[in-house]
C-alpha positions as CSV (number, residue, x, y, z in Angstrom):
1,X,82.0,227.9,128.4
2,X,80.4,226.8,131.6
3,X,78.7,223.9,129.9
4,X,81.9,222.9,128.1
5,X,83.8,223.1,131.4
6,X,81.1,221.0,133.1
7,X,81.3,218.5,130.3
8,X,85.1,218.1,130.6
9,X,84.7,217.7,134.4
10,X,82.0,215.1,134.0
11,X,84.2,213.3,131.4
12,X,87.1,213.3,133.9
13,X,84.8,211.9,136.6
14,X,83.4,209.2,134.3
15,X,86.9,208.2,133.2
16,X,88.1,208.1,136.8
17,X,85.1,205.9,137.7
18,X,85.7,203.6,134.7
19,X,89.4,203.3,135.5
20,X,88.5,202.6,139.1
21,X,86.1,199.9,138.1
22,X,88.6,198.4,135.7
23,X,91.3,198.4,138.3
24,X,88.9,196.8,140.8
25,X,88.0,194.0,138.3
26,X,91.7,193.4,137.6
27,X,92.5,193.1,141.2
28,X,89.6,190.8,141.7
29,X,90.8,188.5,138.9
30,X,94.3,188.5,140.3
31,X,92.9,187.6,143.7
32,X,90.8,184.8,142.3
33,X,93.8,183.5,140.4
34,X,95.9,183.6,143.6
35,X,93.2,181.7,145.4
36,X,93.0,179.2,142.6
37,X,96.7,178.7,142.5
38,X,96.8,178.4,146.3
39,X,94.0,175.8,146.2
40,X,95.9,173.8,143.6
41,X,99.0,174.1,145.7
42,X,97.2,172.8,148.7
43,X,95.6,169.9,146.7
44,X,99.0,169.1,145.2
45,X,100.6,169.1,148.6
46,X,97.9,166.9,150.0
47,X,98.3,164.5,147.1
48,X,102.1,164.5,147.6
49,X,101.7,163.9,151.3
50,X,99.2,161.1,150.6
51,X,101.4,159.5,148.0
52,X,104.4,159.8,150.4
53,X,102.4,158.2,153.2
54,X,101.2,155.3,151.0
55,X,104.8,154.8,149.9
56,X,106.1,154.7,153.4
57,X,103.3,152.7,154.9
58,X,103.0,150.1,152.2
59,X,100.1,147.7,152.2
60,X,97.7,147.8,155.2
61,X,98.4,145.4,158.0
62,X,95.7,143.4,159.9
63,X,95.6,140.9,162.8
64,X,96.3,137.4,161.5
65,X,93.6,134.8,162.4
66,X,94.8,131.7,164.1
67,X,92.5,128.9,163.2
68,X,93.2,125.3,164.1
69,X,93.9,123.4,160.9
70,X,95.0,119.7,161.1
71,X,95.9,118.0,157.8
72,X,96.2,114.2,157.4
73,X,98.3,113.7,154.3
74,X,96.9,110.7,152.3
75,X,97.6,109.7,148.8
76,X,94.0,110.5,147.8
77,X,94.3,114.0,149.2
78,X,97.6,114.6,147.6
79,X,96.3,113.5,144.2
80,X,93.2,115.7,144.6
81,X,95.3,118.6,145.8
82,X,97.6,118.4,142.8
83,X,94.6,118.6,140.5
84,X,93.4,121.7,142.3
85,X,96.8,123.3,142.4
86,X,97.2,122.7,138.6
87,X,94.0,124.7,138.1
88,X,94.3,127.4,140.7
89,X,98.1,128.0,141.4
90,X,100.0,126.6,138.4
91,X,99.4,129.6,136.0
92,X,101.2,132.0,138.3
93,X,103.6,130.1,140.5
94,X,104.9,127.4,138.1
95,X,108.3,128.0,136.5
96,X,108.6,125.6,133.5
97,X,112.4,125.9,133.4
98,X,112.7,124.4,136.8
99,X,109.7,122.2,136.8
100,X,108.4,123.5,140.1
101,X,106.3,126.1,141.9
102,X,109.2,128.5,142.5
103,X,107.3,131.5,141.2
104,X,107.8,133.9,138.4
105,X,107.3,137.6,137.4
106,X,103.7,138.2,136.3
107,X,104.2,140.3,133.2
108,X,100.5,139.9,132.3
109,X,99.3,141.7,135.4
110,X,98.3,145.3,134.5
111,X,101.2,147.7,135.3
112,X,98.8,150.0,137.1
113,X,99.1,147.5,140.0
114,X,102.9,147.7,140.0
115,X,105.6,145.1,139.3
116,X,104.1,141.9,140.5
117,X,105.7,138.5,141.1
118,X,104.1,135.2,142.2
119,X,106.3,133.9,145.1
120,X,108.1,130.6,145.6
121,X,105.6,128.2,147.2
122,X,107.9,125.1,147.3
123,X,108.9,123.5,150.5
124,X,112.1,125.5,150.7
125,X,112.3,126.8,154.3
126,X,113.8,130.2,153.3
127,X,112.8,131.0,149.7
128,X,109.5,129.1,149.9
129,X,106.8,128.2,152.4
130,X,108.6,125.2,154.0
131,X,108.3,126.8,157.4
132,X,104.6,127.7,157.1
133,X,102.0,125.8,159.0
134,X,98.9,124.4,157.4
135,X,97.0,127.2,159.2
136,X,99.3,129.8,157.7
137,X,98.5,128.7,154.2
138,X,94.8,128.4,155.0
139,X,94.6,131.9,156.3
140,X,96.2,133.3,153.1
141,X,93.9,131.3,150.8
142,X,90.7,132.1,152.8
143,X,91.3,135.7,153.9
144,X,94.0,137.3,151.7
145,X,96.1,138.1,154.8
146,X,99.8,137.2,154.5
147,X,100.3,135.1,157.7
148,X,103.9,136.3,158.3
149,X,103.5,140.0,157.7
150,X,99.8,140.6,158.3
151,X,99.7,142.6,155.1
152,X,96.7,142.2,152.8
153,X,97.4,140.7,149.3
154,X,95.3,142.4,146.6
155,X,92.7,140.0,145.3
156,X,93.4,140.7,141.6
157,X,97.0,139.5,142.3
158,X,96.2,136.7,144.7
159,X,92.6,135.3,144.7
160,X,90.8,134.4,147.9
161,X,88.7,131.2,148.2
162,X,86.3,131.8,151.1
163,X,83.8,129.3,149.6
164,X,86.2,126.5,148.9
165,X,85.0,123.3,150.6
166,X,87.0,122.3,153.6
167,X,88.0,119.0,152.1
168,X,89.3,120.7,148.9
169,X,91.3,123.1,151.1
170,X,92.8,120.2,153.0
171,X,93.7,118.5,149.8
172,X,95.7,121.6,148.6
173,X,97.4,121.8,152.0
174,X,98.3,118.1,151.8
175,X,99.8,118.4,148.4
176,X,101.9,121.4,149.4
177,X,103.4,119.3,152.2
178,X,104.0,116.3,149.9
179,X,107.1,115.0,148.2
180,X,105.8,115.8,144.7
181,X,108.4,117.3,142.4
182,X,106.3,120.5,141.9
183,X,106.9,121.4,145.5
184,X,110.4,120.0,146.0
185,X,112.5,122.7,147.7
186,X,113.9,125.3,145.3
187,X,116.1,128.2,146.6
188,X,115.4,130.4,143.6
189,X,112.8,133.1,143.8
190,X,111.6,135.9,141.6
191,X,112.1,139.6,142.5
192,X,109.8,140.8,145.3
193,X,106.6,142.5,144.3
194,X,106.6,146.3,144.1
195,X,103.0,147.5,144.4
196,X,102.0,150.8,142.9
197,X,100.3,153.7,144.7
198,X,97.0,152.6,143.0
199,X,97.2,149.1,144.4
200,X,98.1,150.5,147.9
201,X,95.2,153.0,147.8
202,X,92.7,150.3,146.6
203,X,94.0,148.0,149.4
204,X,93.1,150.7,151.9
205,X,89.6,151.6,150.6
206,X,88.3,148.4,148.9
207,X,90.5,145.4,149.1
208,X,90.3,144.6,152.7
209,X,90.7,141.0,154.0
210,X,87.9,138.5,154.3
211,X,86.8,136.9,157.6
212,X,88.0,133.4,158.2
213,X,85.0,131.0,157.9
214,X,83.5,129.9,161.2
215,X,81.2,127.2,159.9
216,X,82.2,124.1,158.0
217,X,82.0,124.2,154.2
218,X,81.0,121.1,152.3
219,X,81.0,120.6,148.5
220,X,77.8,119.6,146.9
221,X,77.5,115.9,146.1
222,X,78.7,114.8,142.6
223,X,75.2,113.6,141.6
224,X,73.7,117.1,142.2
225,X,74.9,118.4,138.9
226,X,73.7,122.0,138.9
227,X,74.7,122.6,142.5
228,X,78.1,120.9,141.9
229,X,78.5,123.0,138.8
230,X,77.8,126.2,140.6
231,X,80.3,125.3,143.3
232,X,83.0,124.6,140.6
233,X,82.2,127.8,138.6
234,X,81.9,130.2,141.6
235,X,84.1,128.8,144.4
236,X,86.8,126.8,142.8
237,X,87.6,128.1,139.3
238,X,86.0,131.5,140.1
239,X,85.1,132.0,136.4
240,X,83.4,135.4,137.1
241,X,86.8,136.9,138.1
242,X,87.3,137.3,134.3
243,X,84.0,136.5,132.7
244,X,82.2,139.5,134.2
245,X,82.0,143.3,133.6
246,X,85.3,144.4,135.1
247,X,88.5,142.5,135.8
248,X,89.6,142.8,139.4
249,X,86.1,143.4,140.8
250,X,85.1,139.8,141.6
251,X,83.1,139.3,144.8
252,X,84.6,136.0,146.0
253,X,82.2,135.9,149.0
254,X,79.1,136.4,146.8
255,X,80.1,135.6,143.3
256,X,76.7,136.0,141.8
257,X,76.5,139.6,142.9
258,X,79.6,140.5,140.8
259,X,78.6,143.1,138.2
260,X,77.9,141.4,134.8
261,X,78.2,138.0,136.4
262,X,79.4,135.5,133.7
263,X,78.2,137.8,130.9
264,X,81.8,138.6,129.9
265,X,83.3,141.8,128.6
266,X,86.1,142.4,131.2
267,X,89.4,143.5,129.7
268,X,92.1,140.9,130.4
269,X,95.6,140.7,128.9
270,X,97.6,137.9,127.4
271,X,101.3,137.4,127.9
272,X,102.1,139.8,125.1
273,X,100.1,142.7,126.6
274,X,97.3,142.4,124.0
275,X,93.9,143.3,125.5
276,X,91.4,140.5,125.3
277,X,87.7,140.6,126.3
278,X,86.4,137.7,128.3
279,X,83.6,135.7,126.7
280,X,80.0,135.7,127.6
281,X,79.2,132.4,129.2
282,X,75.5,132.8,129.5
283,X,73.1,130.7,127.2
284,X,72.4,133.7,124.9
285,X,73.1,133.9,121.1
286,X,76.0,136.3,122.0
287,X,77.3,133.7,124.5
288,X,77.3,129.9,124.7
289,X,73.7,129.3,123.4
290,X,74.9,127.3,120.4
291,X,77.7,125.4,122.2
292,X,77.2,121.7,122.7
293,X,78.3,119.7,125.7
294,X,81.2,118.2,123.6
295,X,82.3,121.7,122.6
296,X,82.4,122.8,126.2
297,X,84.2,119.6,127.2
298,X,86.8,120.1,124.5
299,X,87.4,123.7,125.5
300,X,87.8,122.9,129.2
301,X,89.7,119.7,129.0
302,X,91.6,120.0,125.7
303,X,91.9,123.8,125.3
304,X,90.4,124.2,121.8
305,X,87.3,126.2,120.8
306,X,84.5,125.1,118.4
307,X,86.5,126.6,115.5
308,X,89.3,124.2,116.2
309,X,91.7,126.9,117.3
310,X,93.5,126.9,120.7
311,X,92.0,129.1,123.4
312,X,93.9,132.3,124.0
313,X,95.7,132.9,127.3
314,X,94.7,133.8,130.0
315,X,92.1,131.1,129.3
316,X,93.6,127.7,129.7
317,X,92.6,124.1,129.6
318,X,91.8,122.5,132.9
319,X,93.1,118.9,133.0
320,X,92.4,118.8,136.7
321,X,88.7,118.5,135.9
322,X,87.2,115.2,135.1
323,X,84.2,114.3,132.8
324,X,81.7,114.5,135.7
325,X,83.0,118.0,136.6
326,X,82.4,119.2,133.0
327,X,78.9,117.7,133.0
328,X,78.2,119.7,136.2
329,X,79.6,122.9,134.8
330,X,77.7,122.6,131.6
331,X,74.4,121.8,133.5
332,X,74.9,124.9,135.7
333,X,75.7,127.2,132.8
334,X,72.5,126.2,131.1
335,X,70.5,127.5,134.1
336,X,71.9,131.1,133.8
337,X,69.7,133.9,132.6
338,X,70.7,134.6,129.0
339,X,72.4,138.0,128.8
340,X,72.6,139.9,125.5
341,X,76.2,141.0,125.5
342,X,78.1,141.0,122.2
343,X,81.7,140.9,123.4
344,X,84.4,142.5,121.3
345,X,86.3,139.8,119.4
346,X,89.9,139.3,120.3
347,X,92.3,141.2,117.9
348,X,94.3,139.0,115.6
349,X,98.0,138.8,115.7
350,X,100.0,140.1,112.7
351,X,100.9,137.0,110.7
352,X,104.0,136.3,108.6
353,X,103.8,134.3,105.4
354,X,105.0,130.7,105.4
355,X,107.3,131.4,102.4
356,X,109.0,134.3,104.4
357,X,109.5,132.2,107.5
358,X,107.7,128.9,107.7
359,X,108.5,128.1,111.3
360,X,107.4,131.5,112.7
361,X,104.3,131.4,110.5
362,X,103.3,128.1,112.2
363,X,104.3,129.4,115.6
364,X,101.8,132.3,115.1
365,X,99.2,130.3,113.2
366,X,98.8,127.7,115.9
367,X,98.8,130.2,118.8
368,X,102.1,129.2,120.4
369,X,102.6,132.9,120.8
370,X,99.7,133.2,123.2
371,X,101.4,131.5,126.1
372,X,105.1,131.3,125.0
373,X,105.4,134.9,123.9
374,X,107.3,136.3,121.0
375,X,110.7,135.0,122.1
376,X,109.6,131.7,123.6
377,X,109.9,132.9,127.2
378,X,106.3,133.6,128.2
379,X,104.1,131.9,130.8
380,X,106.1,128.8,130.0
381,X,109.6,128.9,128.7
382,X,109.9,127.1,125.4
383,X,113.5,128.0,124.8
384,X,114.9,125.0,126.8
385,X,112.9,122.5,124.8
386,X,115.7,122.0,122.3
387,X,118.1,121.0,125.0
388,X,115.7,118.7,126.9
389,X,114.5,117.1,123.6
390,X,117.6,116.7,121.5
391,X,116.0,115.1,118.4
392,X,113.0,116.3,116.3
393,X,111.3,113.0,116.9
394,X,111.4,113.6,120.7
395,X,110.2,117.2,120.2
396,X,107.3,116.2,118.0
397,X,106.3,113.4,120.4
398,X,106.2,116.0,123.2
399,X,104.1,118.5,121.1
400,X,101.6,115.8,120.1
401,X,101.0,114.6,123.6
402,X,102.5,116.8,126.4
403,X,100.4,114.9,129.0
404,X,102.7,111.9,128.4
405,X,105.3,113.8,130.5
406,X,102.9,115.6,132.8
407,X,99.2,114.6,132.8
408,X,98.3,118.0,134.4
409,X,100.2,120.3,132.1
410,X,97.9,123.1,130.7
411,X,99.6,122.7,127.3
412,X,97.2,121.2,124.8
413,X,97.9,118.1,122.7
414,X,98.6,119.0,119.1
415,X,98.2,115.5,117.6
416,X,95.8,115.8,114.7
417,X,95.9,119.6,114.7
418,X,99.4,120.3,113.4
419,X,100.0,118.5,110.1
420,X,102.9,116.0,110.0
421,X,104.6,117.9,107.2
422,X,104.5,121.1,109.2
423,X,106.6,119.8,112.1
424,X,110.1,120.2,110.6
425,X,109.6,123.9,110.1
426,X,108.1,124.4,113.6
427,X,110.8,122.3,115.3
428,X,113.5,124.3,113.5
429,X,111.9,127.5,114.7
430,X,111.7,126.3,118.3
431,X,115.3,125.4,118.2
432,X,116.1,128.9,116.9
433,X,114.3,130.3,120.0
434,X,116.5,128.2,122.2
435,X,119.7,129.5,120.5
436,X,118.5,133.1,120.7
437,X,117.6,132.7,124.4
438,X,120.6,130.8,125.6
439,X,122.1,132.6,128.6
440,X,119.1,135.0,128.9
441,X,117.1,135.1,132.1
442,X,118.9,132.1,133.6
443,X,117.9,129.9,130.7
444,X,121.0,127.7,130.9
445,X,120.1,127.2,134.6
446,X,116.6,126.2,133.6
447,X,117.9,123.6,131.1
448,X,120.3,122.2,133.6
449,X,117.4,121.8,136.2
450,X,115.3,120.2,133.6
451,X,118.0,117.6,132.8
452,X,118.5,116.9,136.5
453,X,114.8,116.2,137.2
454,X,113.2,113.7,134.8
455,X,110.3,113.1,137.1
456,X,106.7,114.1,136.5
457,X,106.3,117.8,135.5
458,X,110.0,118.3,134.7
459,X,109.4,118.6,130.9
460,X,106.2,120.7,131.0
461,X,106.3,123.2,128.2
462,X,102.7,124.4,128.6
């Protein structure tokens, strides 16, 4: 009996100890859970406070440099400046409906940066930059600081050109002050940019402004082909901004230190939101090793690859280059270290059979969709073409040689590419786009502007 009683007592003690231990573990888990939830709450609160702060503060503000910049406007500088603007500014700031640099919404910029617009840079004193001094424009181009607000403009949105030669900078400034139709005052402007929290954060931690150059910058002589080519590739066209490892991480001060310099692979987007990988430009079998000078020339000046197909946006042709420039670029690219980087090919668009819709079939087949988008209102608005060019003969003449209207349009010439018997279907489809788009996005206004201004650039459809 004594042993049995002791056994029951020991059992009650053991059960009590076990229950005590279980209760202790439960309380410990609850305590840890509370600590975890409290920590998450604190982190969430900090993130909310940080996001709220970024929202309220906007883009960081810096002291605006005040360099002395004097520009003598000469015909030679204006002509050179327009060629440079056609390569560096046109793609974002040009509105084809108005025929001028009044800005547009940049649908091709990744949404993670926000809703981005390229502003009006015509000579309009309110909507444009008509009241800006030459130094104001120079500061923005060199440093990335907005001269009127002091805010930094993110480099993926607005490039900086710290290595651009002084004479080329002066040429751009002279053109922006000229009477050219591209910069004639326009009161219209796109919606203001709304940067995302990601863009504001990156602007705080990694996209600070650049110092304004103190020493003069001279371009290499034209006869120094490799040096001239390096200047054009790195400091004018800034090819590594796309043709590198990651889009948006270009080092404009030291381009050659950009990760994956000119070896391609960066994810870019066309006007339709399709992800495209930038090509490898090094002389490797996975790059340009097999490309001849003529193929490089045709790609840069005419906008067609070795396969005879038009280059896909955001790659464009560069009519602002001349033959000597292409020689220099080709010579420089041959000096690069070959990099083995097989870039993922661009995905094909879904085609439609010619019997089903002959016009749309040709629109897709020849890559009109790359720039003009599905409805004709892409980088350049094609919808107003039917109003500006009332007969098919006029429309075909324009498609075959757009440079007849504007020598610096990025739109390629289709003469010898599109067959003569294909034009009726394609013209009919373009006119259908005009009917479908009439009254949308101010299209009628764009057509009216195009009819008012028959000067150079007013008919550009590229």
